[in-house]
Every structure is written in C-alpha cells, then in structure tokens.
N, CA, C, O and the ligand as a Tripos MOL2 file, in Angstrom:
@<TRIPOS>MOLECULE
protein
  301   299    76     0     0
PROTEIN
NO_CHARGES

@<TRIPOS>ATOM
      1 N           0.8530   -1.2090    0.0000 N.3       1 MET1
      2 CA          0.0000    0.0000    0.0000 C.3       1 MET1
      3 C           0.8830    1.2510    0.0000 C.2       1 MET1
      4 O           0.5870    2.2420   -0.6690 O.2       1 MET1
      5 N           1.9680    1.1780    0.7650 N.am      2 THR2
      6 CA          2.8710    2.3240    0.8080 C.3       2 THR2
      7 C           3.5370    2.5310   -0.5560 C.2       2 THR2
      8 O           3.6470    3.6580   -1.0390 O.2       2 THR2
      9 N           3.9740    1.4420   -1.1600 N.am      3 ALA3
     10 CA          4.6360    1.5380   -2.4500 C.3       3 ALA3
     11 C           3.6890    2.1550   -3.4830 C.2       3 ALA3
     12 O           4.1030    2.9610   -4.3170 O.2       3 ALA3
     13 N           2.4390    1.7730   -3.4160 N.am      4 TYR4
     14 CA          1.4600    2.3150   -4.3560 C.3       4 TYR4
     15 C           1.3400    3.8310   -4.1820 C.2       4 TYR4
     16 O           1.2890    4.5750   -5.1610 O.2       4 TYR4
     17 N           1.2960    4.2720   -2.9330 N.am      5 ALA5
     18 CA          1.1520    5.7070   -2.6640 C.3       5 ALA5
     19 C           2.3540    6.4660   -3.2130 C.2       5 ALA5
     20 O           2.1960    7.5310   -3.8090 O.2       5 ALA5
     21 N           3.5460    5.9280   -3.0160 N.am      6 VAL6
     22 CA          4.7480    6.5980   -3.5040 C.3       6 VAL6
     23 C           4.7130    6.7050   -5.0190 C.2       6 VAL6
     24 O           5.0670    7.7380   -5.5870 O.2       6 VAL6
     25 N           4.2860    5.6360   -5.6650 N.am      7 ARG7
     26 CA          4.2370    5.6560   -7.1210 C.3       7 ARG7
     27 C           3.2650    6.7270   -7.6130 C.2       7 ARG7
     28 O           3.5390    7.4170   -8.5950 O.2       7 ARG7
     29 N           2.1430    6.8590   -6.9360 N.am      8 GLU8
     30 CA          1.1720    7.8830   -7.3240 C.3       8 GLU8
     31 C           1.7770    9.2740   -7.1810 C.2       8 GLU8
     32 O           1.5900   10.1240   -8.0510 O.2       8 GLU8
     33 N           2.4900    9.5090   -6.1050 N.am      9 ILE9
     34 CA          3.0950   10.8210   -5.8720 C.3       9 ILE9
     35 C           4.1180   11.1190   -6.9750 C.2       9 ILE9
     36 O           4.1610   12.2300   -7.5030 O.2       9 ILE9
     37 N           4.9250   10.1380   -7.3140 N.am     10 GLU10
     38 CA          5.9240   10.3600   -8.3620 C.3      10 GLU10
     39 C           5.2440   10.7240   -9.6800 C.2      10 GLU10
     40 O           5.7290   11.5800  -10.4190 O.2      10 GLU10
     41 N           4.1270   10.0760   -9.9670 N.am     11 LYS11
     42 CA          3.4040   10.3590  -11.2090 C.3      11 LYS11
     43 C           2.9120   11.8050  -11.2190 C.2      11 LYS11
     44 O           3.0210   12.5020  -12.2280 O.2      11 LYS11
     45 N           2.3710   12.2450  -10.0900 N.am     12 VAL12
     46 CA          1.8680   13.6120  -10.0010 C.3      12 VAL12
     47 C           3.0040   14.6100  -10.1930 C.2      12 VAL12
     48 O           2.8400   15.6050  -10.8990 O.2      12 VAL12
     49 N           4.1460   14.3550   -9.5770 N.am     13 VAL13
     50 CA          5.2860   15.2620   -9.7010 C.3      13 VAL13
     51 C           5.7480   15.3370  -11.1480 C.2      13 VAL13
     52 O           6.0480   16.4200  -11.6510 O.2      13 VAL13
     53 N           5.8060   14.2000  -11.8150 N.am     14 GLU14
     54 CA          6.2240   14.2050  -13.2190 C.3      14 GLU14
     55 C           5.2780   15.0450  -14.0590 C.2      14 GLU14
     56 O           5.7170   15.8190  -14.9090 O.2      14 GLU14
     57 N           3.9820   14.8950  -13.8240 N.am     15 GLU15
     58 CA          3.0060   15.6700  -14.5880 C.3      15 GLU15
     59 C           3.1510   17.1560  -14.3070 C.2      15 GLU15
     60 O           3.0740   17.9760  -15.2220 O.2      15 GLU15
     61 N           3.3590   17.5010  -13.0570 N.am     16 ALA16
     62 CA          3.5050   18.9130  -12.6900 C.3      16 ALA16
     63 C           4.7510   19.5020  -13.3500 C.2      16 ALA16
     64 O           4.7260   20.6410  -13.8160 O.2      16 ALA16
     65 N           5.8200   18.7460  -13.3900 N.am     17 GLU17
     66 CA          7.0480   19.2430  -14.0190 C.3      17 GLU17
     67 C           6.8530   19.4330  -15.5110 C.2      17 GLU17
     68 O           7.3650   20.3890  -16.0920 O.2      17 GLU17
     69 N           6.1080   18.5180  -16.1360 N.am     18 ALA18
     70 CA          5.8420   18.6430  -17.5750 C.3      18 ALA18
     71 C           5.0310   19.9000  -17.8530 C.2      18 ALA18
     72 O           5.3160   20.6250  -18.8060 O.2      18 ALA18
     73 N           4.0280   20.1610  -17.0310 N.am     19 VAL19
     74 CA          3.2040   21.3570  -17.2140 C.3      19 VAL19
     75 C           4.0430   22.6050  -17.0190 C.2      19 VAL19
     76 O           3.9210   23.5610  -17.7850 O.2      19 VAL19
     77 N           4.8920   22.6080  -16.0050 N.am     20 ALA20
     78 CA          5.7280   23.7680  -15.7260 C.3      20 ALA20
     79 C           6.6730   24.0370  -16.8940 C.2      20 ALA20
     80 O           6.8910   25.1930  -17.2580 O.2      20 ALA20
     81 N           7.2280   22.9980  -17.4760 N.am     21 ALA21
     82 CA          8.1360   23.1650  -18.6030 C.3      21 ALA21
     83 C           7.3950   23.7620  -19.7900 C.2      21 ALA21
     84 O           7.9090   24.6620  -20.4540 O.2      21 ALA21
     85 N           6.2070   23.2740  -20.0570 N.am     22 GLU22
     86 CA          5.4150   23.8150  -21.1640 C.3      22 GLU22
     87 C           5.0990   25.2790  -20.9280 C.2      22 GLU22
     88 O           5.2390   26.1050  -21.8310 O.2      22 GLU22
     89 N           4.6750   25.6010  -19.7200 N.am     23 ALA23
     90 CA          4.3180   26.9810  -19.3990 C.3      23 ALA23
     91 C           5.5300   27.8850  -19.5720 C.2      23 ALA23
     92 O           5.4000   29.0090  -20.0570 O.2      23 ALA23
     93 N           6.6870   27.4130  -19.1870 N.am     24 SER24
     94 CA          7.8960   28.2070  -19.3080 C.3      24 SER24
     95 C           8.1930   28.5330  -20.7670 C.2      24 SER24
     96 O           8.5400   29.6690  -21.0920 O.2      24 SER24
     97 N           8.0610   27.5600  -21.6340 N.am     25 VAL25
     98 CA          8.3100   27.7740  -23.0580 C.3      25 VAL25
     99 C           7.3030   28.7620  -23.6190 C.2      25 VAL25
    100 O           7.6690   29.6800  -24.3530 O.2      25 VAL25
    101 N           6.0330   28.5730  -23.2740 N.am     26 GLU26
    102 CA          4.9930   29.4730  -23.7720 C.3      26 GLU26
    103 C           5.2640   30.8960  -23.3200 C.2      26 GLU26
    104 O           5.1630   31.8350  -24.1100 O.2      26 GLU26
    105 N           5.6070   31.0550  -22.0540 N.am     27 SER27
    106 CA          5.8340   32.3730  -21.4930 C.3      27 SER27
    107 C           6.9780   33.0690  -22.2250 C.2      27 SER27
    108 O           6.8930   34.2640  -22.5070 O.2      27 SER27
    109 N           8.0310   32.3460  -22.5310 N.am     28 THR28
    110 CA          9.1700   32.9300  -23.2370 C.3      28 THR28
    111 C           8.7530   33.3800  -24.6240 C.2      28 THR28
    112 O           9.1300   34.4620  -25.0730 O.2      28 THR28
    113 N           7.9880   32.5630  -25.2890 N.am     29 ASN29
    114 CA          7.5390   32.9210  -26.6320 C.3      29 ASN29
    115 C           6.6560   34.1650  -26.5870 C.2      29 ASN29
    116 O           6.7730   35.0480  -27.4370 O.2      29 ASN29
    117 N           5.7820   34.2280  -25.6020 N.am     30 MET30
    118 CA          4.8810   35.3650  -25.4780 C.3      30 MET30
    119 C           5.6680   36.6480  -25.2200 C.2      30 MET30
    120 O           5.3510   37.7010  -25.7730 O.2      30 MET30
    121 N           6.6820   36.5510  -24.3880 N.am     31 ALA31
    122 CA          7.4520   37.7340  -24.0360 C.3      31 ALA31
    123 C           8.1490   38.3170  -25.2630 C.2      31 ALA31
    124 O           8.3660   39.5260  -25.3420 O.2      31 ALA31
    125 N           8.4970   37.4610  -26.2090 N.am     32 ASN32
    126 CA          9.1780   37.9260  -27.4080 C.3      32 ASN32
    127 C           8.2050   38.3700  -28.4950 C.2      32 ASN32
    128 O           8.6130   38.9110  -29.5230 O.2      32 ASN32
    129 N           6.9360   38.1390  -28.2640 N.am     33 SER33
    130 CA          5.9410   38.4830  -29.2690 C.3      33 SER33
    131 C           5.4870   39.9240  -29.0790 C.2      33 SER33
    132 O           5.2690   40.3530  -27.9460 O.2      33 SER33
    133 N           5.3390   40.6830  -30.1690 N.am     34 PRO34
    134 CA          4.9130   42.0760  -30.0520 C.3      34 PRO34
    135 C           3.4970   42.2060  -29.5060 C.2      34 PRO34
    136 O           3.2060   43.1380  -28.7560 O.2      34 PRO34
    137 N           2.6220   41.2890  -29.8720 N.am     35 ALA35
    138 CA          1.2470   41.3190  -29.3780 C.3      35 ALA35
    139 C           1.0960   40.2360  -28.3210 C.2      35 ALA35
    140 O           1.1270   39.0430  -28.6240 O.2      35 ALA35
    141 N           0.9330   40.6650  -27.0860 N.am     36 CYS36
    142 CA          0.8640   39.6960  -25.9930 C.3      36 CYS36
    143 C          -0.5390   39.1390  -25.8610 C.2      36 CYS36
    144 O          -1.5110   39.8900  -25.7780 O.2      36 CYS36
    145 N          -0.6380   37.8290  -25.8430 N.am     37 ALA37
    146 CA         -1.9160   37.1900  -25.4910 C.3      37 ALA37
    147 C          -1.9590   37.1290  -23.9750 C.2      37 ALA37
    148 O          -1.5540   36.1420  -23.3620 O.2      37 ALA37
    149 N          -2.4530   38.1950  -23.3900 N.am     38 HIS38
    150 CA         -2.3260   38.3800  -21.9490 C.3      38 HIS38
    151 C          -2.8250   37.1890  -21.1560 C.2      38 HIS38
    152 O          -3.8440   36.5760  -21.4730 O.2      38 HIS38
    153 N          -2.0770   36.8880  -20.1240 N.am     39 HIS39
    154 CA         -2.4610   35.8250  -19.1860 C.3      39 HIS39
    155 C          -2.6000   36.4880  -17.8350 C.2      39 HIS39
    156 O          -1.6380   36.5910  -17.0730 O.2      39 HIS39
    157 N          -3.8130   36.9390  -17.5450 N.am     40 TRP40
    158 CA         -4.0290   37.7560  -16.3470 C.3      40 TRP40
    159 C          -4.1470   36.9190  -15.0950 C.2      40 TRP40
    160 O          -4.8920   35.9410  -15.0460 O.2      40 TRP40
    161 N          -3.3940   37.3220  -14.0790 N.am     41 ILE41
    162 CA         -3.5570   36.7850  -12.7380 C.3      41 ILE41
    163 C          -4.2130   37.8830  -11.9260 C.2      41 ILE41
    164 O          -3.5960   38.9110  -11.6470 O.2      41 ILE41
    165 N          -5.4550   37.6680  -11.5480 N.am     42 ILE42
    166 CA         -6.2400   38.7190  -10.9080 C.3      42 ILE42
    167 C          -6.3770   38.4440   -9.4240 C.2      42 ILE42
    168 O          -6.6570   37.3240   -8.9980 O.2      42 ILE42
    169 N          -6.1710   39.5010   -8.6470 N.am     43 GLU43
    170 CA         -6.2830   39.3650   -7.2000 C.3      43 GLU43
    171 C          -7.7200   39.0320   -6.8060 C.2      43 GLU43
    172 O          -8.6550   39.3470   -7.5430 O.2      43 GLU43
    173 N          -7.8990   38.3980   -5.6470 N.am     44 PRO44
    174 CA         -9.2620   38.1220   -5.1600 C.3      44 PRO44
    175 C         -10.0340   39.4220   -4.9980 C.2      44 PRO44
    176 O          -9.4810   40.4480   -4.6010 O.2      44 PRO44
    177 N         -11.3180   39.3590   -5.3130 N.am     45 ALA45
    178 CA        -12.1430   40.5590   -5.2430 C.3      45 ALA45
    179 C         -12.2930   41.0290   -3.8050 C.2      45 ALA45
    180 O         -12.7290   40.2690   -2.9410 O.2      45 ALA45
    181 N         -11.9330   42.2740   -3.5510 N.am     46 ASN46
    182 CA        -12.1680   42.8620   -2.2250 C.3      46 ASN46
    183 C         -12.7490   44.2510   -2.3900 C.2      46 ASN46
    184 O         -12.5860   45.1030   -1.5170 O.2      46 ASN46
    185 N         -13.4240   44.4840   -3.4970 N.am     47 GLY47
    186 CA        -14.0130   45.7750   -3.7970 C.3      47 GLY47
    187 C         -14.5540   45.7420   -5.2080 C.2      47 GLY47
    188 O         -14.6030   44.6800   -5.8280 O.2      47 GLY47
    189 N         -14.9640   46.8970   -5.7300 N.am     48 PRO48
    190 CA        -15.5300   46.9480   -7.0840 C.3      48 PRO48
    191 C         -14.5010   46.6400   -8.1670 C.2      48 PRO48
    192 O         -14.8660   46.2750   -9.2840 O.2      48 PRO48
    193 N         -13.2220   46.7850   -7.8410 N.am     49 VAL49
    194 CA        -12.1810   46.5750   -8.8390 C.3      49 VAL49
    195 C         -11.0790   45.6920   -8.2550 C.2      49 VAL49
    196 O         -10.6680   45.8700   -7.1080 O.2      49 VAL49
    197 N         -10.6130   44.7490   -9.0520 N.am     50 SER50
    198 CA         -9.4570   43.9430   -8.6600 C.3      50 SER50
    199 C          -8.3150   44.2440   -9.6180 C.2      50 SER50
    200 O          -8.5320   44.4410  -10.8140 O.2      50 SER50
    201 N          -7.1060   44.2760   -9.0910 N.am     51 GLN51
    202 CA         -5.9570   44.5090   -9.9490 C.3      51 GLN51
    203 C          -5.4100   43.1760  -10.4440 C.2      51 GLN51
    204 O          -5.2570   42.2200   -9.6830 O.2      51 GLN51
    205 N          -5.1240   43.1420  -11.7270 N.am     52 GLY52
    206 CA         -4.5590   41.9290  -12.3050 C.3      52 GLY52
    207 C          -3.2560   42.2450  -13.0100 C.2      52 GLY52
    208 O          -3.0570   43.3510  -13.5110 O.2      52 GLY52
    209 N          -2.3690   41.2570  -13.0440 N.am     53 GLN53
    210 CA         -1.1000   41.4440  -13.7390 C.3      53 GLN53
    211 C          -0.9070   40.3220  -14.7430 C.2      53 GLN53
    212 O          -1.1350   39.1510  -14.4420 O.2      53 GLN53
    213 N          -0.4830   40.6980  -15.9400 N.am     54 CYS54
    214 CA         -0.2200   39.7140  -16.9750 C.3      54 CYS54
    215 C           1.0820   38.9820  -16.6550 C.2      54 CYS54
    216 O           2.1150   39.6050  -16.4110 O.2      54 CYS54
    217 N           1.0160   37.6600  -16.6600 N.am     55 GLN55
    218 CA          2.2020   36.8760  -16.3310 C.3      55 GLN55
    219 C           3.1680   36.8090  -17.5110 C.2      55 GLN55
    220 O           4.2930   36.3310  -17.3680 O.2      55 GLN55
    221 N           2.7340   37.2850  -18.6690 N.am     56 ASN56
    222 CA          3.6130   37.2500  -19.8430 C.3      56 ASN56
    223 C           4.3830   38.5560  -20.0120 C.2      56 ASN56
    224 O           5.5990   38.5390  -20.2000 O.2      56 ASN56
    225 N           3.6830   39.6880  -19.9460 N.am     57 CYS57
    226 CA          4.3500   40.9730  -20.2070 C.3      57 CYS57
    227 C           4.3610   41.8730  -18.9680 C.2      57 CYS57
    228 O           4.8930   42.9820  -19.0120 O.2      57 CYS57
    229 N           3.7760   41.3960  -17.8620 N.am     58 LEU58
    230 CA          3.7730   42.1080  -16.5800 C.3      58 LEU58
    231 C           2.9650   43.3930  -16.6200 C.2      58 LEU58
    232 O           3.0930   44.2380  -15.7340 O.2      58 LEU58
    233 N           2.1310   43.5470  -17.6480 N.am     59 GLU59
    234 CA          1.2400   44.7020  -17.6580 C.3      59 GLU59
    235 C           0.2330   44.5810  -16.5200 C.2      59 GLU59
    236 O          -0.2320   43.4870  -16.2010 O.2      59 GLU59
    237 N          -0.0940   45.7090  -15.9180 N.am     60 VAL60
    238 CA         -1.0570   45.7290  -14.8110 C.3      60 VAL60
    239 C          -2.3270   46.4030  -15.2870 C.2      60 VAL60
    240 O          -2.2860   47.4140  -15.9880 O.2      60 VAL60
    241 N          -3.4410   45.8390  -14.9070 N.am     61 ARG61
    242 CA         -4.7280   46.3850  -15.3290 C.3      61 ARG61
    243 C          -5.7490   46.1580  -14.2290 C.2      61 ARG61
    244 O          -5.6760   45.1830  -13.4810 O.2      61 ARG61
    245 N          -6.7140   47.0870  -14.1450 N.am     62 ASP62
    246 CA         -7.8030   46.9160  -13.1710 C.3      62 ASP62
    247 C          -8.9510   46.1550  -13.8150 C.2      62 ASP62
    248 O          -9.2930   46.3960  -14.9730 O.2      62 ASP62
    249 N          -9.5290   45.2610  -13.0820 N.am     63 PHE63
    250 CA        -10.6670   44.4850  -13.5730 C.3      63 PHE63
    251 C         -11.8580   44.7430  -12.6710 C.2      63 PHE63
    252 O         -11.7840   44.5870  -11.4520 O.2      63 PHE63
    253 N         -12.9560   45.1400  -13.2940 N.am     64 LYS64
    254 CA        -14.1760   45.3480  -12.5210 C.3      64 LYS64
    255 C         -14.7590   44.0140  -12.1120 C.2      64 LYS64
    256 O         -14.7740   43.0560  -12.8850 O.2      64 LYS64
    257 N         -15.2390   43.9710  -10.8820 N.am     65 ASN65
    258 CA        -15.8250   42.7380  -10.3730 C.3      65 ASN65
    259 C         -17.3360   42.7150  -10.5900 C.2      65 ASN65
    260 O         -18.1070   42.3970   -9.6840 O.2      65 ASN65
    261 N         -17.7370   43.0590  -11.8090 N.am     66 PHE66
    262 CA        -19.1380   42.9940  -12.1660 C.3      66 PHE66
    263 C         -19.2920   42.1620  -13.4250 C.2      66 PHE66
    264 O         -18.3620   42.0020  -14.2150 O.2      66 PHE66
    265 N         -20.4870   41.6460  -13.5820 N.am     67 VAL67
    266 CA        -20.7420   40.8130  -14.7560 C.3      67 VAL67
    267 C         -20.5600   41.6220  -16.0330 C.2      67 VAL67
    268 O         -20.0990   41.0880  -17.0420 O.2      67 VAL67
    269 N         -20.9170   42.9080  -16.0030 N.am     68 ASP68
    270 CA        -20.8550   43.6830  -17.2440 C.3      68 ASP68
    271 C         -19.4240   43.9570  -17.6690 C.2      68 ASP68
    272 O         -19.2070   44.5680  -18.7160 O.2      68 ASP68
    273 N         -18.4530   43.5320  -16.8990 N.am     69 ALA69
    274 CA        -17.0730   43.6630  -17.3320 C.3      69 ALA69
    275 C         -16.8290   42.8490  -18.6010 C.2      69 ALA69
    276 O         -15.9210   43.1500  -19.3760 O.2      69 ALA69
    277 N         -17.6380   41.8290  -18.8030 N.am     70 TYR70
    278 CA        -17.4890   40.9980  -19.9860 C.3      70 TYR70
    279 C         -17.8080   41.7630  -21.2560 C.2      70 TYR70
    280 O         -17.3550   41.4020  -22.3420 O.2      70 TYR70
    281 N         -18.5910   42.8230  -21.1120 N.am     71 HIS71
    282 CA        -18.9960   43.5590  -22.2980 C.3      71 HIS71
    283 C         -18.0100   44.6660  -22.6460 C.2      71 HIS71
    284 O         -18.1640   45.3460  -23.6610 O.2      71 HIS71
    285 N         -17.0090   44.8430  -21.8120 N.am     72 GLN72
    286 CA        -16.0460   45.8960  -22.0850 C.3      72 GLN72
    287 C         -14.9740   45.3620  -23.0440 C.2      72 GLN72
    288 O         -14.4150   44.2830  -22.8540 O.2      72 GLN72
    289 N         -14.7220   46.1430  -24.0500 N.am     73 ASP73
    290 CA        -13.6280   45.7750  -24.9620 C.3      73 ASP73
    291 C         -12.3240   46.1960  -24.2960 C.2      73 ASP73
    292 O         -12.2620   47.2410  -23.6480 O.2      73 ASP73
    293 N         -11.3110   45.4030  -24.4520 N.am     74 ASP74
    294 CA        -10.0470   45.6920  -23.7540 C.3      74 ASP74
    295 C          -9.0120   46.3240  -24.6700 C.2      74 ASP74
    296 O          -7.8100   46.2050  -24.4330 O.2      74 ASP74
    297 N          -9.4750   46.9960  -25.7140 N.am     75 ASN75
    298 CA         -8.4950   47.6070  -26.6180 C.3      75 ASN75
    299 C          -7.9310   48.8590  -25.9600 C.2      75 ASN75
    300 O          -7.0850   49.5360  -26.5450 O.2      75 ASN75
    301 ZN          0.4730   40.4280  -21.5250 Zn       76 ZN76
@<TRIPOS>BOND
     1     1     2 1
     2     2     3 1
     3     3     4 2
     4     3     5 am
     5     5     6 1
     6     6     7 1
     7     7     8 2
     8     7     9 am
     9     9    10 1
    10    10    11 1
    11    11    12 2
    12    11    13 am
    13    13    14 1
    14    14    15 1
    15    15    16 2
    16    15    17 am
    17    17    18 1
    18    18    19 1
    19    19    20 2
    20    19    21 am
    21    21    22 1
    22    22    23 1
    23    23    24 2
    24    23    25 am
    25    25    26 1
    26    26    27 1
    27    27    28 2
    28    27    29 am
    29    29    30 1
    30    30    31 1
    31    31    32 2
    32    31    33 am
    33    33    34 1
    34    34    35 1
    35    35    36 2
    36    35    37 am
    37    37    38 1
    38    38    39 1
    39    39    40 2
    40    39    41 am
    41    41    42 1
    42    42    43 1
    43    43    44 2
    44    43    45 am
    45    45    46 1
    46    46    47 1
    47    47    48 2
    48    47    49 am
    49    49    50 1
    50    50    51 1
    51    51    52 2
    52    51    53 am
    53    53    54 1
    54    54    55 1
    55    55    56 2
    56    55    57 am
    57    57    58 1
    58    58    59 1
    59    59    60 2
    60    59    61 am
    61    61    62 1
    62    62    63 1
    63    63    64 2
    64    63    65 am
    65    65    66 1
    66    66    67 1
    67    67    68 2
    68    67    69 am
    69    69    70 1
    70    70    71 1
    71    71    72 2
    72    71    73 am
    73    73    74 1
    74    74    75 1
    75    75    76 2
    76    75    77 am
    77    77    78 1
    78    78    79 1
    79    79    80 2
    80    79    81 am
    81    81    82 1
    82    82    83 1
    83    83    84 2
    84    83    85 am
    85    85    86 1
    86    86    87 1
    87    87    88 2
    88    87    89 am
    89    89    90 1
    90    90    91 1
    91    91    92 2
    92    91    93 am
    93    93    94 1
    94    94    95 1
    95    95    96 2
    96    95    97 am
    97    97    98 1
    98    98    99 1
    99    99   100 2
   100    99   101 am
   101   101   102 1
   102   102   103 1
   103   103   104 2
   104   103   105 am
   105   105   106 1
   106   106   107 1
   107   107   108 2
   108   107   109 am
   109   109   110 1
   110   110   111 1
   111   111   112 2
   112   111   113 am
   113   113   114 1
   114   114   115 1
   115   115   116 2
   116   115   117 am
   117   117   118 1
   118   118   119 1
   119   119   120 2
   120   119   121 am
   121   121   122 1
   122   122   123 1
   123   123   124 2
   124   123   125 am
   125   125   126 1
   126   126   127 1
   127   127   128 2
   128   127   129 am
   129   129   130 1
   130   130   131 1
   131   131   132 2
   132   131   133 am
   133   133   134 1
   134   134   135 1
   135   135   136 2
   136   135   137 am
   137   137   138 1
   138   138   139 1
   139   139   140 2
   140   139   141 am
   141   141   142 1
   142   142   143 1
   143   143   144 2
   144   143   145 am
   145   145   146 1
   146   146   147 1
   147   147   148 2
   148   147   149 am
   149   149   150 1
   150   150   151 1
   151   151   152 2
   152   151   153 am
   153   153   154 1
   154   154   155 1
   155   155   156 2
   156   155   157 am
   157   157   158 1
   158   158   159 1
   159   159   160 2
   160   159   161 am
   161   161   162 1
   162   162   163 1
   163   163   164 2
   164   163   165 am
   165   165   166 1
   166   166   167 1
   167   167   168 2
   168   167   169 am
   169   169   170 1
   170   170   171 1
   171   171   172 2
   172   171   173 am
   173   173   174 1
   174   174   175 1
   175   175   176 2
   176   175   177 am
   177   177   178 1
   178   178   179 1
   179   179   180 2
   180   179   181 am
   181   181   182 1
   182   182   183 1
   183   183   184 2
   184   183   185 am
   185   185   186 1
   186   186   187 1
   187   187   188 2
   188   187   189 am
   189   189   190 1
   190   190   191 1
   191   191   192 2
   192   191   193 am
   193   193   194 1
   194   194   195 1
   195   195   196 2
   196   195   197 am
   197   197   198 1
   198   198   199 1
   199   199   200 2
   200   199   201 am
   201   201   202 1
   202   202   203 1
   203   203   204 2
   204   203   205 am
   205   205   206 1
   206   206   207 1
   207   207   208 2
   208   207   209 am
   209   209   210 1
   210   210   211 1
   211   211   212 2
   212   211   213 am
   213   213   214 1
   214   214   215 1
   215   215   216 2
   216   215   217 am
   217   217   218 1
   218   218   219 1
   219   219   220 2
   220   219   221 am
   221   221   222 1
   222   222   223 1
   223   223   224 2
   224   223   225 am
   225   225   226 1
   226   226   227 1
   227   227   228 2
   228   227   229 am
   229   229   230 1
   230   230   231 1
   231   231   232 2
   232   231   233 am
   233   233   234 1
   234   234   235 1
   235   235   236 2
   236   235   237 am
   237   237   238 1
   238   238   239 1
   239   239   240 2
   240   239   241 am
   241   241   242 1
   242   242   243 1
   243   243   244 2
   244   243   245 am
   245   245   246 1
   246   246   247 1
   247   247   248 2
   248   247   249 am
   249   249   250 1
   250   250   251 1
   251   251   252 2
   252   251   253 am
   253   253   254 1
   254   254   255 1
   255   255   256 2
   256   255   257 am
   257   257   258 1
   258   258   259 1
   259   259   260 2
   260   259   261 am
   261   261   262 1
   262   262   263 1
   263   263   264 2
   264   263   265 am
   265   265   266 1
   266   266   267 1
   267   267   268 2
   268   267   269 am
   269   269   270 1
   270   270   271 1
   271   271   272 2
   272   271   273 am
   273   273   274 1
   274   274   275 1
   275   275   276 2
   276   275   277 am
   277   277   278 1
   278   278   279 1
   279   279   280 2
   280   279   281 am
   281   281   282 1
   282   282   283 1
   283   283   284 2
   284   283   285 am
   285   285   286 1
   286   286   287 1
   287   287   288 2
   288   287   289 am
   289   289   290 1
   290   290   291 1
   291   291   292 2
   292   291   293 am
   293   293   294 1
   294   294   295 1
   295   295   296 2
   296   295   297 am
   297   297   298 1
   298   298   299 1
   299   299   300 2
@<TRIPOS>SUBSTRUCTURE
     1 MET1         2 RESIDUE 1 A MET
     2 THR2         6 RESIDUE 1 A THR
     3 ALA3        10 RESIDUE 1 A ALA
     4 TYR4        14 RESIDUE 1 A TYR
     5 ALA5        18 RESIDUE 1 A ALA
     6 VAL6        22 RESIDUE 1 A VAL
     7 ARG7        26 RESIDUE 1 A ARG
     8 GLU8        30 RESIDUE 1 A GLU
     9 ILE9        34 RESIDUE 1 A ILE
    10 GLU10       38 RESIDUE 1 A GLU
    11 LYS11       42 RESIDUE 1 A LYS
    12 VAL12       46 RESIDUE 1 A VAL
    13 VAL13       50 RESIDUE 1 A VAL
    14 GLU14       54 RESIDUE 1 A GLU
    15 GLU15       58 RESIDUE 1 A GLU
    16 ALA16       62 RESIDUE 1 A ALA
    17 GLU17       66 RESIDUE 1 A GLU
    18 ALA18       70 RESIDUE 1 A ALA
    19 VAL19       74 RESIDUE 1 A VAL
    20 ALA20       78 RESIDUE 1 A ALA
    21 ALA21       82 RESIDUE 1 A ALA
    22 GLU22       86 RESIDUE 1 A GLU
    23 ALA23       90 RESIDUE 1 A ALA
    24 SER24       94 RESIDUE 1 A SER
    25 VAL25       98 RESIDUE 1 A VAL
    26 GLU26      102 RESIDUE 1 A GLU
    27 SER27      106 RESIDUE 1 A SER
    28 THR28      110 RESIDUE 1 A THR
    29 ASN29      114 RESIDUE 1 A ASN
    30 MET30      118 RESIDUE 1 A MET
    31 ALA31      122 RESIDUE 1 A ALA
    32 ASN32      126 RESIDUE 1 A ASN
    33 SER33      130 RESIDUE 1 A SER
    34 PRO34      134 RESIDUE 1 A PRO
    35 ALA35      138 RESIDUE 1 A ALA
    36 CYS36      142 RESIDUE 1 A CYS
    37 ALA37      146 RESIDUE 1 A ALA
    38 HIS38      150 RESIDUE 1 A HIS
    39 HIS39      154 RESIDUE 1 A HIS
    40 TRP40      158 RESIDUE 1 A TRP
    41 ILE41      162 RESIDUE 1 A ILE
    42 ILE42      166 RESIDUE 1 A ILE
    43 GLU43      170 RESIDUE 1 A GLU
    44 PRO44      174 RESIDUE 1 A PRO
    45 ALA45      178 RESIDUE 1 A ALA
    46 ASN46      182 RESIDUE 1 A ASN
    47 GLY47      186 RESIDUE 1 A GLY
    48 PRO48      190 RESIDUE 1 A PRO
    49 VAL49      194 RESIDUE 1 A VAL
    50 SER50      198 RESIDUE 1 A SER
    51 GLN51      202 RESIDUE 1 A GLN
    52 GLY52      206 RESIDUE 1 A GLY
    53 GLN53      210 RESIDUE 1 A GLN
    54 CYS54      214 RESIDUE 1 A CYS
    55 GLN55      218 RESIDUE 1 A GLN
    56 ASN56      222 RESIDUE 1 A ASN
    57 CYS57      226 RESIDUE 1 A CYS
    58 LEU58      230 RESIDUE 1 A LEU
    59 GLU59      234 RESIDUE 1 A GLU
    60 VAL60      238 RESIDUE 1 A VAL
    61 ARG61      242 RESIDUE 1 A ARG
    62 ASP62      246 RESIDUE 1 A ASP
    63 PHE63      250 RESIDUE 1 A PHE
    64 LYS64      254 RESIDUE 1 A LYS
    65 ASN65      258 RESIDUE 1 A ASN
    66 PHE66      262 RESIDUE 1 A PHE
    67 VAL67      266 RESIDUE 1 A VAL
    68 ASP68      270 RESIDUE 1 A ASP
    69 ALA69      274 RESIDUE 1 A ALA
    70 TYR70      278 RESIDUE 1 A TYR
    71 HIS71      282 RESIDUE 1 A HIS
    72 GLN72      286 RESIDUE 1 A GLN
    73 ASP73      290 RESIDUE 1 A ASP
    74 ASP74      294 RESIDUE 1 A ASP
    75 ASN75      298 RESIDUE 1 A ASN
    76 ZN76       301 GROUP 0 **** ****
C-alpha cells in the first residue's frame, strides 16, 4: 500500500514538471511576441475593482468585479 502511494506521488510530480516546462516555453515565446496574449492573474475581489497582472508581459490592469465587465472591450 505504501509503495502504491509513492508511485502515485511520483506520477503527479512528473506531470507537474511537464506542465511547468510547457508553461515556461509558452511564457518565453509570449514575451518575445509584439502582441501579448495576456495571461491575467487577478487578485481576489475585495471591492468593485481587482488589480490583475499579466504573467507574460507584466502589464497591470484593473478588472471590474461585475458581470458587465465581460462587455467591455479591452483595446
Ligand atoms: Zn500580456
């Protein structure tokens, strides 16, 4: 039973490392691209607006915590 648990953990770690490697490659490619396909990491909502930062180009932007934010164009 213990051996089985260890094997499962190793499998999870391998998968996590594979995902991290892929993300790293993507991020590098995005950083070199003139038009960033933003990957926003947005803070938890604690008011009408949350601040988010793009993990690719580090641009910072405010995001409204309302449904109608979906209708706003981000140009
Ligand atoms: Zn970006």
